[in-house]
N, C-alpha and C positions, 0 to 999 in steps of 0.2 A: 461798636464800630471796629472794623478790622483794619489793621495796618497792612498795607501791601507794599512790599519793598521790591522795586524793580531794578534788576541789574542788566538792563538791556544793552547799555553801552559796553559793559564789561563782558557780557555774554557773547557778543559777536567776536570780540578779541580772543576770548577763551576758546570758542568754537574754531576759529581760524588757526590758532596755534596747535590745537589738537589734531586738526586735519593735516597740517604740515608735518607734525610728528609722525602720524600714521603713514603718510606718503614717504617720508624719509625711511621709515622702518621697512615698508614694502619694497622700496627701491633696493635695499641691501639684501633682501631675501630672494629676489629673482635672479636666476643665473642666465647668462647670455648663451644663445645657441647659434652656431654658425651653420649655414646651409651652403653646400657646394653644388653647382650645376654643371653637368657635362652633357655633351651631345656630339654626335658624329654626323656631319653633313655629307651625304653621298651625292655625287654628281648624278643628274638624271641619266638614264641609260635605256637601252632597248636590247632585246635579244636579236641577234643577226643570224639569219639562216640562208642557205643557198643549196642547190643540189650538190650532194657529196661527190658525184661523178658526172661528167658530161662526156659521153662516149660518141665519137664521130664514126666508129666502126672502121671497117677496112675501106680505104679510099685509094683511088688511083692518083698518082702524082700528076698525070696529065690533066685530070679534072681540077686539081688545085691550081695548076699553072694557067688553065683557061678561065679561072674565076668562078667555077661552079660552087665552091664552098662559100665564097663571098656573096654570091647571088642567093644562096639558100642557107643562111646562118641558123644555128641552133639557138633557141631562146634560153636565156640565162637570167632568172629572176632572183634578185636579192630581196629578202623579206625582213622587215623589222617588225617585231611584235613585242607585246608586254612592255611597252614603253612606260616608264614611271619616273616621276619627279617633275620639277618645275624647270622649264627652259626660259632663261631671261633673254633680254634683247642684246646682250653683249656677245655671247657665243652662239654660233649656229651649229646644229647637229649635222654631221656628215658621216658617210661611210668611206673609210680610208682603204684604198686598194693597194696591195703590195704583192710582189711576186718577182721571180727571176725572169729575165728576158733581155732583149736588146733591140736596138733600132738600126742594126746594120743592113736590114732589108727595107728600109724606109720607115714605115709605121712601126710602133712598138709591138713586138711579138713576144708573148709569154712562152718560155721554153726552159726546161731544166736540162742544161747541157750534160751534166754528169750521167743522167739516165736516159738520154735520147741519142739516137743514131743519125737523125736527120741533120742536114746542113742547109741553112737558109730558110727553113720552114719554122712555123710557130703558130700560136693561137692569137688571133686578132680579136679583141673585144671592143665593141662600140656601145655608146649609150643611146638613148631614145632619139637624140638629135643627130646621131651619126658621128659624133666626136669619138676619136680613138681613146681608149682607156689604157693608161700605163701603170707602172708600179708606184707612182706617186700621186695618182689621181684622187681627188676628194669629191665623191659623189654627193650632191646636196640632198638632204632628207626633207621631203615636203611636209614637215610637221613644225608647228610653232607653239608658242606658249598657250594658246587656247585649245589646241587639240593634241598636244603631246602626251599628257598623262592619260594612259589607257589607249593611246592611239596605235594603229597598225598601218603600215604602208609597204608597198612593193616598188622596187626600182627595176624597171625592165632593161635588160642588156641583151646583146646578141653576140654570139661567139662563132668564129669561122676559122678554118685553116687557111693559111696564107704563106706565100713566098715573097710577098711585097714586090720590090723592084729587082729582086734577084732571081726571078723565075727562069730567065734565059741564061743565067750564069752557069758556066761549065762545072763549077764546084757544087752546085745545088744537087743534093741527092736525097732520096727517100729513105725510109726505115722507121724505126719506132720513135714516136714523139711523145714525150711526157711534159706536162706543164702543170703548175700549181699556182693558184691565186688565193690570197687571203683577204677577206672583207671584215674590217673592224669598225665598230662604232667609235666615233671620236667627235671632237669639237674643233671648229675653225675660228 
């Protein structure tokens, strides 16, 4: 007959203390590693383009005074392309218009006085609904969160030469007219 001695009660305690000892040793052997995360969040944007030059050619001041240019404006299309990023509900994309001009002839007329010889003439720009565009106008961009990324859109404008309410003024005179307008992508 064989004697079988069982250490089952002591065996569990011995196994548990051995595991704790191994865990304690493993905890001291592992070094901590720190991970730093960086990211640059870029605001969604679009490429903005427009014709580099809009040439009215040689015009008669009498035609401008009688409204010929206003009746037959030149198309001016501002195009937004390569739109990328996410547009949220808080900010709305717009095209900001800026340029030198004045309202002394009624409507805002774009004009660079330093390089122009004309008096009381300028370039009048209107949007698709006929509203006059000035140097602080924000043109809404018909893109939203669902179609902005990869979207393209055109904003139709019209440009005409005008003397506004000063067409009959004795000081109104013709000559070289220069005007410059800048279209920038922005948020409202």
